[in-house]
C-alpha positions in Angstrom: 115.5 110.1 101.8 118.8 109.3 99.9 117.0 106.6 97.9 114.2 109.0 97.1 116.6 111.7 96.0 118.7 109.3 93.8 115.7 107.6 92.2 113.5 110.6 91.5 115.9 113.5 91.0 113.8 115.9 93.2 115.5 118.7 95.1 116.3 118.2 98.7 114.0 121.1 99.7 111.2 119.3 97.8 111.9 116.0 99.5 111.8 117.8 102.9 108.4 119.2 101.9 106.8 115.9 101.0 103.7 114.8 102.9 102.2 111.4 102.7 99.2 112.9 100.9 101.6 113.7 98.0 102.6 110.1 97.6 100.5 107.7 95.5 102.1 104.3 96.2 99.5 102.4 94.2 100.0 104.7 91.2 103.8 104.8 91.6 104.1 108.5 91.6 104.4 111.5 93.9 103.4 115.1 93.5 106.0 117.8 94.2 103.9 120.7 95.4 106.0 122.4 98.1 109.5 123.0 99.2 110.8 123.6 102.7 113.5 126.0 103.8 114.7 127.0 107.3 115.6 130.6 107.8 116.6 132.0 111.2 115.2 128.9 112.9 111.8 129.3 111.2 110.2 126.8 108.8 109.3 128.3 105.5 107.0 126.1 103.4 106.4 127.4 99.9 106.0 126.3 96.3 108.8 124.4 94.5 111.5 126.4 92.8 109.7 126.3 89.5 106.6 127.8 91.1 104.3 124.9 90.1 103.7 121.4 91.1 104.7 118.4 89.1 104.2 114.6 89.1 107.3 112.4 89.4 107.3 108.7 88.7 108.5 106.2 91.4 110.3 103.0 90.6 109.0 99.8 92.2 111.9 99.4 94.6 111.3 102.9 95.9 107.6 102.2 96.3 108.5 99.2 98.4 110.9 101.3 100.6 108.3 104.0 101.0 105.6 101.5 102.0 107.9 100.0 104.6 108.7 103.5 105.9 105.1 104.4 106.1 104.2 101.2 108.0 107.0 101.7 110.5 106.1 105.3 111.1 102.4 104.4 111.6 103.2 101.6 114.0 105.5 103.8 116.0 102.8 106.5 116.2 100.1 104.0 117.3 102.4 102.6 120.0 103.0 106.2 121.2 99.2 106.9 121.1 99.6 109.8 118.7 98.8 110.6 115.1 101.5 109.8 112.5 103.4 112.7 111.1 102.0 114.1 107.9 105.6 114.6 106.7 107.3 111.7 104.8 110.6 112.9 106.4 109.8 114.7 109.6 112.4 116.6 111.7 114.1 114.1 114.1 113.3 116.3 117.2 109.7 117.2 116.3 107.8 115.0 113.8 105.1 117.8 113.4 107.8 119.7 111.4 109.5 118.8 108.2 113.2 117.8 108.1 115.7 120.6 107.8 117.8 120.1 104.6 120.9 121.3 106.5 120.4 118.5 109.1 120.3 116.0 106.3 123.4 117.4 104.6 125.7 117.8 107.6 124.4 115.3 110.2 123.7 112.4 107.7 125.0 112.8 104.2 128.6 113.9 104.8 128.9 111.5 107.8 127.9 108.6 105.6 130.4 109.6 102.9 133.2 109.9 105.4 132.4 106.5 106.9 132.2 104.9 103.5 135.5 106.6 102.6 134.0 108.2 99.6 135.1 111.6 98.4 132.7 114.4 99.5 130.1 115.1 96.8 127.1 117.3 97.2 123.8 115.6 97.9 122.4 117.8 95.0 124.6 115.7 92.7 122.2 112.8 93.1 119.8 115.0 91.1 122.2 115.4 88.3 123.1 111.7 88.4 119.4 110.8 88.0 119.1 113.1 85.0 122.2 111.5 83.3 120.9 108.0 84.0 117.6 108.9 82.4 119.3 110.2 79.3 121.6 107.2 79.1 118.5 105.0 79.3 117.2 106.8 76.2 114.5 108.9 77.9 113.7 112.1 75.9 115.1 115.4 77.1 111.6 116.8 77.5 110.7 114.0 79.9 113.9 114.6 81.9 113.1 118.3 82.1 109.6 117.6 83.4 110.8 115.1 86.0 113.4 117.6 87.3 111.0 120.5 87.3 113.2 122.6 85.0 111.8 125.6 83.2 113.4 124.7 79.9 115.2 121.9 78.1 118.3 124.1 78.1 118.4 124.1 81.9 118.3 120.3 81.9 121.0 120.2 79.1 123.3 122.5 81.1 122.8 120.5 84.3 123.7 117.3 82.5 126.7 118.8 80.8 127.9 120.3 84.1 127.7 116.9 85.8 129.7 115.2 83.1 132.4 118.0 83.3 132.9 117.4 87.0 133.1 113.7 86.6 
């Protein structure tokens, strides 16, 4: 999931809401059409923050990683004589449910940063880094806005300026 977040700029809640039907590996894109939140131990699946779905491009390296993940998940499901989870990132304890973003943040992300002896940064900062890298590569601000699902170019501009300010 960390690769997906870093190489697409989607929100953690949107990554948690991805189903395999949303991913077009042959076309090298995914469709963000839902976000997942957990409130009082209940899963809430709803539209993305912008209220509308969007198509996000996938780099070739990420396509290869997702293909490998899908293959491993399908093989494991077949061996266990069950259907594979529809979620790209299912909950570790119940693959019929999507992953909880809090689990990712606290049980995975911050542990990895500590082990790597890297200063703690928010996982959401991967989204800002993605936006900055697109701009540095010469992508138009409008494209960055669309990839991030921002409502206006000003929101994207603020996000990028805020990321540079924090260093």
